[in-house]
C-alpha positions, 0 to 999 in steps of 0.5 A, spaced: 496 446 461 490 450 464 485 455 461 487 462 463 480 465 462 477 460 467 483 461 472 481 469 471 474 468 472 475 464 478 479 469 481 474 475 479 469 471 483 473 471 489 474 478 488 467 480 488 466 476 494 471 480 498 468 486 495 461 484 497 463 483 504 468 488 506 465 495 502 462 497 508 469 498 511 470 505 507 467 511 507 462 513 502 468 518 499 473 512 499 468 507 496 467 512 490 474 513 489 475 505 489 469 504 485 472 509 480 479 506 479 475 499 479 471 501 473 477 504 469 481 498 470 475 494 467 474 499 461 481 499 460 482 507 461 488 511 463 488 514 470 486 521 467 480 519 463 473 520 466 467 517 463 460 520 463 457 520 470 451 516 468 455 511 465 459 510 471 453 510 476 450 505 471 456 500 472 456 501 480 449 499 480 450 493 476 456 492 481 452 492 487 447 488 484 453 482 483 455 484 490 448 482 493 448 475 490 455 474 493 455 477 500 454 471 503 458 466 499 464 463 501 471 464 498 472 459 492 478 454 491 482 455 485 482 450 480 488 450 476 489 444 471 487 438 474 489 440 481 485 445 486 488 449 491 485 454 497 485 461 495 490 463 499 495 458 497 499 463 493 505 458 493 502 452 490 498 456 485 504 460 483 508 454 482 503 452 476 502 459 473 508 462 474 512 458 468 506 461 464 508 468 465 502 469 470 503 471 478 497 470 483 496 474 489 492 473 495 493 476 502 490 481 507 489 489 507 487 494 512 481 492 516 483 484 514 480 485 507 482 479 503 485 481 496 486 478 490 489 479 483 492 475 477 497 479 473 502 478 467 509 478 469 513 483 465 520 482 469 523 479 475 530 482 478 534 481 485 534 488 489 538 488 495 538 480 495 530 480 494 526 477 488 522 483 485 516 481 480 514 487 476 507 485 473 504 488 467 497 487 465 492 485 470 487 480 468 483 480 475 483 485 481 478 487 486 477 494 489 484 495 492 489 499 488 495 497 491 502 499 488 506 493 491 506 488 497 510 482 500 508 475 498 512 469 499 518 472 501 518 476 494 516 483 492 510 484 487 510 491 484 503 492 480 505 497 475 498 498 473 495 499 480 501 503 481 500 508 476 493 509 478 495 509 485 500 515 484 495 519 479 490 519 485 495 521 490 497 527 485 490 529 483 487 529 490 493 531 494 492 536 500 494 543 499 499 543 504 503 537 501 503 541 494 510 544 495 513 538 496 510 535 490 512 541 486 519 540 488 519 532 486 516 534 479 521 539 478 526 534 479 523 530 474 524 535 469 517 538 469 517 545 470 509 546 469 506 541 473 499 541 469 494 535 468 497 534 461 504 535 463 502 529 468 499 525 463 505 525 458 510 524 464 507 519 468 512 514 466 517 518 469 514 520 475 513 513 476 520 511 475 522 516 481 517 513 485 518 506 483 524 505 488 520 508 494 515 502 493 520 497 493 525 499 498 519 500 503 517 493 502 525 491 503 525 495 509 518 492 512 521 485 510 528 486 514 525 490 520 528 487 526 524 491 531 516 489 530 515 482 531 512 480 524 508 474 527 506 479 533 504 485 529 499 480 525 496 478 531 495 485 534 492 487 527 487 481 527 485 483 535 483 490 533 481 490 526 477 497 523 480 501 529 484 507 531 489 502 534 490 498 527 491 505 524 497 506 529 500 500 529 500 500 521 503 507 521 508 505 526 510 499 522 510 503 516 515 508 519 520 503 521 520 500 514 522 507 511 527 509 516 531 503 518 537 501 515 534 497 509 528 502 507 526 507 503 529 513 506 536 510 507 536 508 499 533 516 497 539 519 502 544 514 499 543 515 492 541 522 493 534 522 489 531 528 490 525 527 486 524 521 490 524 525 496 519 530 494 514 524 492 515 521 499 514 527 503 508 529 498 505 523 500 507 522 507 500 523 511 495 520 516 498 518 523 505 518 520 505 525 520 504 526 527 509 520 529 514 523 525 514 531 525 521 531 524 521 530 516 517 536 514 522 540 518 528 537 515 525 537 508 524 545 508 531 545 510 533 541 505 529 545 500 534 551 502 540 548 503 540 541 499 544 538 505 542 531 505 545 531 513 539 534 515 534 528 512 539 523 515 538 526 522 531 526 521 530 519 519 534 517 525 530 521 529 524 518 526 526 511 527 528 511 534 521 514 535 517 508 531 522 503 535 520 506 542 512 506 540 513 499 537 516 496 543 511 500 547 505 497 543 508 490 544 509 490 551 502 493 552 499 488 548 503 482 551 501 484 558 493 484 556 494 477 552 497 475 559 491 478 563 486 475 557 484 482 557 484 485 550 480 491 551 484 493 557 490 493 552 486 497 546 485 502 552 492 502 554 495 503 547 490 509 546 491 512 552 499 512 552 500 513 545 494 514 540 491 520 544 498 523 545 500 522 538 493 525 535 494 531 539 501 533 536 500 539 532 
């Protein structure tokens, strides 16, 4: 047997170290939003509840003081019972804690920021041959509000984080994406998508988005184009750069458009609400790589013809595949020349600059 409170404190300590070391990755606005989410989680607030700014500012000041003390600390090993594990030994730790209804998460996110969490297991199921854990209350987490990710061959769906993530996406959505969101909400049964209606129906909206999260991870796991080991090497070679953003966008698009991914599931099961949510939240470089999606969705809203979405998905997949193959080819040539700067320049010149210039 082990002490859950003690385990939680150990995980929280590594969360603080990661946040202290990597808070500088974010813009001022981006960091403020992540701190706000972390504050709400720590205080047990629903996504829509906002406290007085003076309370939040005091909390942020205290958090930054904690970070100052931990910025130079090394990540601590995790002790469970009478054994000690490296902080990224998720398999070893979960072999001990999972039978007690807990799941430990550790990995690397954007910019290679280490991320950690500890959550209670609510459900375990098999989807398309893959194990999916639905996680409930989180005992420990860091700045990152990640709704789902792959770990040890399983999909982890963080339902608390997913609610927060989905709420933020809806509240801070770009004006150009609002028609797609309204379409999605109408197909979820919301005729008047005001703040109160969103609060009351957040569970319904999340249910429509849930499979989007799951099938994105399935698509990523089964992507046969972008060699997973090489992809990680490229990410590690160019952290915090536009090349990293491009490589991640291409990988995500391959996951969503391949035969096992998000869009295939939406089309196969005629999930109009899920399609609307996917289009509403489709942004960043991916929009430039996959402009066919917006055109197809506008057509679909008029015709309700799933064929146009399927054709767009196929076009998006072939574009992402071509980009992935070009990125790998350039990177491997640069590695052979022992010149990563050349590879970075070539990826930017041949792909990134052209993609960014697209309307």
